C-alpha positions as CSV (number, residue, x, y, z in Angstrom):
1,X,71.2,-56.6,-26.2
2,X,70.7,-54.1,-29.1
3,X,71.6,-50.5,-28.6
4,X,67.9,-49.6,-28.9
5,X,67.0,-52.0,-26.2
6,X,69.8,-50.9,-23.9
7,X,68.6,-47.3,-23.9
8,X,64.9,-48.1,-23.6
9,X,63.1,-47.4,-20.4
10,X,61.8,-50.6,-18.7
11,X,57.9,-50.6,-18.5
12,X,56.5,-50.2,-15.0
13,X,53.9,-52.8,-14.0
14,X,51.2,-51.8,-11.5
15,X,50.4,-53.9,-8.4
16,X,53.8,-55.6,-8.4
17,X,54.4,-58.3,-5.8
18,X,56.5,-57.5,-2.8
19,X,60.3,-57.7,-3.1
20,X,62.7,-58.6,-0.2
21,X,62.6,-56.2,2.7
22,X,64.6,-53.0,2.0
23,X,64.0,-53.1,-1.8
24,X,61.6,-50.6,-3.4
25,X,59.9,-51.1,-6.7
26,X,59.4,-47.4,-7.1
27,X,57.6,-45.5,-9.9
28,X,59.6,-44.5,-12.8
29,X,60.6,-40.9,-13.3
30,X,58.6,-38.6,-15.5
31,X,60.8,-37.7,-18.5
32,X,58.4,-35.2,-20.1
33,X,59.3,-32.1,-18.2
34,X,58.1,-28.9,-20.0
35,X,60.9,-26.7,-21.3
36,X,60.3,-23.7,-19.0
37,X,63.2,-21.5,-17.8
38,X,63.4,-21.1,-14.0
39,X,65.2,-18.1,-12.4
40,X,65.6,-17.0,-8.8
41,X,62.4,-15.0,-9.0
42,X,60.2,-17.9,-10.2
43,X,57.2,-18.8,-8.0
44,X,57.4,-22.3,-6.5
45,X,54.1,-23.1,-8.2
46,X,56.1,-23.3,-11.5
47,X,58.3,-26.1,-10.2
48,X,56.3,-29.0,-11.7
49,X,57.2,-27.6,-15.2
50,X,61.0,-27.7,-14.8
51,X,62.9,-28.0,-18.0
52,X,65.6,-25.4,-17.9
53,X,67.1,-23.8,-14.8
54,X,69.4,-20.7,-14.4
55,X,71.7,-20.8,-11.4
56,X,74.8,-18.9,-10.1
57,X,78.0,-20.7,-9.2
58,X,77.6,-19.1,-5.7
59,X,74.1,-20.7,-5.2
60,X,73.9,-23.4,-2.5
61,X,73.7,-26.8,-4.1
62,X,73.0,-29.8,-2.0
63,X,73.1,-33.6,-2.0
64,X,70.6,-35.4,0.2
65,X,69.8,-38.9,1.3
66,X,66.0,-39.5,1.4
67,X,63.6,-42.1,2.7
68,X,59.8,-42.4,2.5
69,X,58.1,-42.6,5.8
70,X,54.7,-43.8,4.4
71,X,53.4,-46.3,1.9
72,X,53.9,-50.1,1.8
73,X,56.9,-51.8,3.4
74,X,59.0,-51.5,0.3
75,X,58.3,-47.8,-0.2
76,X,59.0,-47.1,3.5
77,X,62.3,-48.9,3.4
78,X,63.7,-47.5,0.1
79,X,66.5,-44.9,0.2
80,X,67.4,-42.6,-2.6
81,X,69.7,-39.7,-3.5
82,X,68.6,-36.2,-4.4
83,X,70.7,-33.4,-5.7
84,X,69.5,-29.9,-6.1
85,X,69.9,-26.2,-5.6
86,X,68.3,-23.8,-3.1
87,X,66.3,-20.9,-4.6
88,X,64.4,-18.5,-2.3
89,X,64.7,-20.9,0.6
90,X,63.2,-23.8,-1.4
91,X,65.0,-26.8,-2.9
92,X,64.8,-27.3,-6.7
93,X,65.6,-30.9,-7.5
94,X,68.2,-31.5,-10.3
95,X,68.5,-35.2,-10.1
96,X,67.3,-38.3,-8.2
97,X,68.7,-41.8,-8.1
98,X,67.8,-45.0,-6.3
99,X,69.1,-48.6,-6.3
100,X,66.6,-51.3,-7.4
101,X,66.9,-55.0,-7.8
102,X,64.1,-55.0,-10.4
103,X,66.7,-56.2,-13.0
104,X,67.3,-59.5,-11.1
105,X,65.9,-62.5,-13.0
106,X,63.9,-63.8,-10.0
107,X,62.4,-60.3,-9.3
108,X,61.5,-60.1,-13.0
109,X,59.8,-63.5,-12.6
110,X,57.8,-62.2,-9.6
111,X,56.7,-59.2,-11.6
112,X,55.6,-61.4,-14.5
113,X,53.7,-63.8,-12.3
114,X,52.1,-61.0,-10.4
115,X,51.0,-59.4,-13.7
116,X,49.5,-62.7,-14.8
117,X,47.5,-63.0,-11.6
118,X,46.2,-59.5,-12.0
119,X,45.1,-60.2,-15.6
120,X,43.1,-63.3,-14.5
121,X,41.2,-61.4,-11.9
122,X,38.7,-63.7,-10.2
123,X,38.6,-66.1,-13.1
124,X,40.4,-69.5,-13.6
125,X,40.8,-70.3,-9.9
126,X,43.0,-73.3,-10.6
127,X,45.5,-71.2,-12.6
128,X,45.6,-68.5,-10.0
129,X,46.4,-71.1,-7.3
130,X,49.2,-72.4,-9.4
131,X,50.6,-68.9,-10.0
132,X,50.4,-68.0,-6.3
133,X,52.3,-71.2,-5.5
134,X,55.0,-70.2,-8.0
135,X,55.1,-66.7,-6.5
136,X,55.6,-68.0,-3.0
137,X,58.3,-70.3,-4.1
138,X,60.1,-67.6,-6.0
139,X,59.8,-65.1,-3.1
140,X,61.4,-67.7,-0.7
141,X,64.2,-68.3,-3.2
142,X,64.7,-64.5,-3.7
143,X,64.7,-63.8,0.1
144,X,67.3,-66.6,0.6
145,X,69.4,-65.3,-2.3
146,X,69.2,-61.7,-1.1
147,X,70.2,-62.6,2.5
148,X,73.1,-64.8,1.7
149,X,74.4,-64.0,-1.8
150,X,72.7,-60.8,-2.9
151,X,70.4,-60.0,-5.8
152,X,71.3,-58.2,-9.0
153,X,70.7,-54.5,-8.9
154,X,71.4,-51.2,-10.6
155,X,71.0,-47.5,-10.0
156,X,68.1,-45.9,-11.9
157,X,66.6,-42.5,-12.2
158,X,63.6,-41.6,-10.1
159,X,61.0,-38.8,-10.5
160,X,61.9,-35.3,-9.5
161,X,58.2,-34.7,-8.7
162,X,58.7,-36.2,-5.2
163,X,55.6,-36.5,-3.1
164,X,54.6,-37.8,0.3
165,X,56.2,-37.9,3.7
166,X,60.0,-38.0,3.3
167,X,62.7,-38.2,6.0
168,X,66.0,-36.8,4.7
169,X,69.5,-35.5,5.5
170,X,70.9,-32.9,3.1
171,X,74.4,-31.5,2.8
172,X,75.7,-28.3,1.0
173,X,77.9,-28.8,-2.0
174,X,79.6,-26.4,-4.4
175,X,78.9,-26.3,-8.1
176,X,82.2,-28.1,-8.6
177,X,81.1,-30.9,-6.3
178,X,77.8,-31.1,-8.2
179,X,79.8,-31.7,-11.4
180,X,81.7,-34.4,-9.5
181,X,78.4,-36.1,-8.8
182,X,77.5,-35.9,-12.5
183,X,80.8,-37.4,-13.5
184,X,80.0,-40.8,-12.0
185,X,76.6,-41.2,-13.7
186,X,77.9,-42.6,-17.1
187,X,79.7,-45.3,-15.1
188,X,76.8,-46.4,-12.9
189,X,73.9,-46.3,-15.5
190,X,73.2,-49.8,-16.9
191,X,70.0,-51.0,-18.6
192,X,68.3,-47.6,-18.4
193,X,69.6,-44.2,-19.3
194,X,69.8,-41.7,-16.4
195,X,69.1,-38.0,-16.9
196,X,69.9,-35.0,-14.6
197,X,70.1,-31.3,-15.0
198,X,73.5,-30.6,-16.6
199,X,75.3,-27.3,-17.4
200,X,74.9,-26.5,-21.1
201,X,75.8,-22.8,-21.3
202,X,77.3,-19.9,-19.3
203,X,76.1,-16.3,-19.4
204,X,78.3,-13.9,-17.3
205,X,78.0,-15.4,-13.8
206,X,75.0,-17.4,-14.6
207,X,74.9,-21.1,-15.5
208,X,72.1,-22.7,-17.6
209,X,71.2,-26.2,-16.7
210,X,69.1,-28.5,-18.9
211,X,67.7,-32.0,-18.1
212,X,69.3,-34.6,-20.4
213,X,70.8,-38.0,-20.4
214,X,74.4,-39.2,-20.3
215,X,76.4,-41.2,-22.8
216,X,77.2,-44.7,-21.6
217,X,80.7,-45.4,-20.5
218,X,82.1,-48.3,-22.6
219,X,84.4,-49.3,-19.7
220,X,85.8,-48.2,-16.4
221,X,89.2,-47.2,-17.8
222,X,88.6,-43.5,-16.9
223,X,87.1,-44.3,-13.5
224,X,89.2,-43.9,-10.4
225,X,89.4,-46.5,-7.6
226,X,86.6,-45.0,-5.6
227,X,84.3,-44.8,-8.6
228,X,85.0,-48.4,-9.5
229,X,84.1,-49.5,-6.0
230,X,80.8,-47.6,-6.1
231,X,80.0,-49.1,-9.5
232,X,80.7,-52.6,-8.1
233,X,78.6,-52.1,-5.0
234,X,75.7,-50.6,-7.0
235,X,75.4,-53.9,-9.0
236,X,74.1,-56.1,-6.2
237,X,71.8,-55.7,-3.2
238,X,72.4,-57.4,0.1
239,X,71.6,-56.6,3.8
240,X,75.1,-55.3,4.1
241,X,74.8,-53.3,0.8
242,X,71.3,-51.9,0.6
243,X,70.0,-48.9,-1.3
244,X,71.0,-46.8,1.7
245,X,74.6,-48.0,1.7
246,X,74.9,-47.1,-2.0
247,X,73.3,-43.7,-1.3
248,X,75.8,-43.0,1.5
249,X,78.6,-44.1,-0.9
250,X,77.5,-41.5,-3.4
251,X,77.3,-38.8,-0.7
252,X,80.8,-39.5,0.6
253,X,82.1,-39.5,-3.0
254,X,80.5,-36.2,-3.8
255,X,81.5,-34.5,-0.5
256,X,85.0,-35.9,-0.7
257,X,84.9,-37.3,2.8
258,X,85.9,-40.8,4.0
259,X,83.0,-41.4,6.3
260,X,79.6,-39.7,6.6
261,X,78.6,-38.7,10.1
262,X,77.3,-41.5,12.4
263,X,74.2,-39.5,13.0
264,X,73.0,-41.1,9.7
265,X,72.0,-44.7,10.4
266,X,73.2,-47.3,7.9
267,X,70.1,-49.4,8.6
268,X,67.5,-49.0,5.8
269,X,64.5,-49.1,8.2
270,X,65.7,-46.2,10.4
271,X,64.3,-42.7,9.5
272,X,66.6,-39.9,8.7
273,X,67.0,-36.8,11.0
274,X,64.1,-34.6,9.8
275,X,60.9,-35.2,7.8
276,X,58.7,-33.1,5.6
277,X,55.7,-33.6,3.3
278,X,56.7,-33.1,-0.3
279,X,54.5,-32.1,-3.2
280,X,55.9,-31.8,-6.8
281,X,59.4,-32.0,-5.3
282,X,58.8,-29.1,-2.8
283,X,58.7,-29.6,1.0
284,X,55.9,-28.0,3.0
285,X,58.3,-26.7,5.6
286,X,61.8,-25.4,6.1
287,X,64.4,-27.5,4.3
288,X,67.5,-28.2,6.4
289,X,70.8,-28.3,4.6
290,X,73.9,-29.1,6.7
291,X,77.3,-27.6,5.7
292,X,80.2,-29.8,4.5
293,X,81.0,-32.1,7.5
294,X,84.3,-31.5,9.4
295,X,86.1,-34.3,7.7
296,X,85.8,-32.3,4.5
297,X,88.2,-29.7,5.7
298,X,92.0,-30.3,6.0
299,X,92.1,-28.4,9.2
300,X,94.5,-28.5,12.2
301,X,93.5,-30.1,15.5
302,X,92.1,-27.0,17.1
303,X,90.0,-26.0,14.1
304,X,88.8,-29.5,13.5
305,X,87.6,-29.7,17.2
306,X,85.7,-26.4,16.8
307,X,84.0,-27.5,13.6
308,X,83.1,-30.9,15.1
309,X,81.5,-29.2,18.2
310,X,79.4,-26.9,16.1
311,X,78.4,-29.6,13.6
312,X,77.3,-32.0,16.4
313,X,75.3,-29.2,18.0
314,X,73.5,-28.7,14.7
315,X,72.7,-32.4,14.6
316,X,71.5,-32.6,18.2
317,X,69.5,-29.4,17.7
318,X,67.1,-31.2,15.3
319,X,66.3,-34.0,17.7
320,X,63.8,-31.8,19.6
321,X,61.1,-29.6,18.1
322,X,62.9,-29.3,14.7
323,X,60.4,-27.0,13.1
324,X,60.0,-24.4,15.8
325,X,61.0,-20.9,14.9
326,X,63.8,-20.8,17.5
327,X,65.2,-24.1,16.3
328,X,65.4,-22.9,12.7
329,X,67.0,-19.6,13.8
330,X,69.6,-21.4,15.9
331,X,70.3,-23.8,13.0
332,X,70.9,-20.9,10.6
333,X,73.0,-19.0,13.2
334,X,75.1,-22.2,13.9
335,X,75.5,-22.8,10.2
336,X,76.8,-19.2,9.7
337,X,79.3,-19.7,12.5
338,X,80.4,-23.0,11.2
339,X,81.1,-21.6,7.7
340,X,82.9,-18.6,9.1
341,X,85.1,-20.7,11.4
342,X,85.8,-23.1,8.4
343,X,87.1,-20.1,6.4
344,X,89.5,-18.9,9.1
345,X,93.2,-20.0,8.4
346,X,94.6,-22.8,10.6
347,X,96.3,-21.6,13.8
348,X,94.7,-18.1,13.6
349,X,93.4,-18.4,17.2
350,X,92.8,-14.6,17.5
351,X,90.6,-14.5,14.5
352,X,88.7,-17.6,15.6
353,X,88.2,-16.1,19.1
354,X,87.0,-12.8,17.6
355,X,84.6,-14.6,15.4
356,X,82.9,-16.6,18.2
357,X,82.7,-13.5,20.4
358,X,81.0,-11.4,17.7
359,X,78.7,-14.3,16.9
360,X,77.6,-14.7,20.5
361,X,76.9,-11.0,20.8
362,X,75.0,-10.7,17.5
363,X,72.9,-13.8,18.1
364,X,72.5,-13.5,21.8
365,X,68.7,-13.5,21.9
366,X,68.5,-16.5,19.6
367,X,71.1,-18.7,21.2
368,X,70.1,-18.0,24.8
369,X,66.5,-18.9,24.3
370,X,65.5,-22.2,26.0
371,X,63.2,-24.4,23.9
372,X,60.4,-26.6,25.1
373,X,61.4,-28.0,28.5
374,X,60.0,-30.5,30.9
375,X,59.0,-29.4,34.4
376,X,62.3,-30.6,35.9
377,X,64.2,-29.0,33.0
378,X,62.8,-25.6,33.9
379,X,64.0,-26.1,37.5
380,X,67.6,-27.1,36.8
381,X,68.5,-25.8,33.3
382,X,69.2,-22.1,32.9
383,X,71.6,-22.1,29.9
384,X,70.8,-23.3,26.5
385,X,73.0,-26.1,25.0
386,X,73.9,-23.8,22.1
387,X,75.0,-21.0,24.4
388,X,77.0,-23.6,26.5
389,X,78.7,-24.9,23.4
390,X,79.7,-21.3,22.4
391,X,81.1,-20.7,25.9
392,X,83.1,-23.9,25.8
393,X,84.6,-22.9,22.4
394,X,85.4,-19.4,23.6
395,X,87.1,-20.7,26.8
396,X,89.2,-23.3,24.9
397,X,90.4,-20.6,22.4
398,X,91.3,-18.3,25.3
399,X,93.4,-21.0,26.9
400,X,95.1,-21.7,23.6
401,X,95.8,-18.0,23.1
402,X,97.5,-17.8,26.5
403,X,99.7,-20.9,25.7
């Protein structure tokens, strides 16, 4: 393969035949973003023209696992990774990757045969019957190979102009963790160059990001063990190593945690915790960003238990009426408490207790409000789950303080 061919974008062919379940033949990303600078005061209507973005190191960056909830079976089952930054309560996407098996020879054969059938239209019935027979035979072969051995795959760039109904799970990352995500791109890109927004300049406390590609890594000599494992798993697709598994691998790598919360299903067909309709990469409703999971903090047993309780409450909160005003308010209040508790030194029980008491007092009206209840719930439930959680944490800290 010549250098020119290696860096060329593979042409996308419309009306492609279906691939094995869990594999999406998604549209290619649009590489022709206008060079328009975006600052924190920019209107969201300008987002489709992203080319240059100005951020602060203190801005909330995020990494998210996404899954379409509409479209054909392949689109609905395809998972992808998004990285971005929050500006004025809205996400601005900085990069998006997904695993595809379009590079597998049998998948390429399916694409070629499907293209030929489309070209024939309603003419040459004999040839169309022959081609459809070959397609069926190749699909059976591909499904068998995918189930038992795996098909060849690679990570490729996807469009930042995300649209449609998307379920997702997003996690806050620092600017340093965002750079950690960027570090692995040269190792995982294969036949197609991948581009993301990368830091190109610094002005005082501001960082200028521009969308550009990465040089290809000639080998894995500079990759650590985890990076080599991710590269190896990205090269094949199998029921036990789908696009979702690779997406979770990348999230765990970026967050620096050994295992992403079990609230995120490893099954590609299961929707993620919350959904929103996206247009030009912008959701039509509140965008939930979870803090760094408890495993990301080297905390003592007491602190880890507190963080785990708060984090699980945040997860469970979104299982009922996720976009009500009170749910959003409770989520934000819990997130503030979580981050505050995470910043308290280990074994400082007095400070942790003071923090939870002040939080309960400040957010009393929000955390005590009962959300949509059934008839029986109204009869027997008088305390909200969030208030009960806070009471449990306060009681546990009081006992530890006495001991």
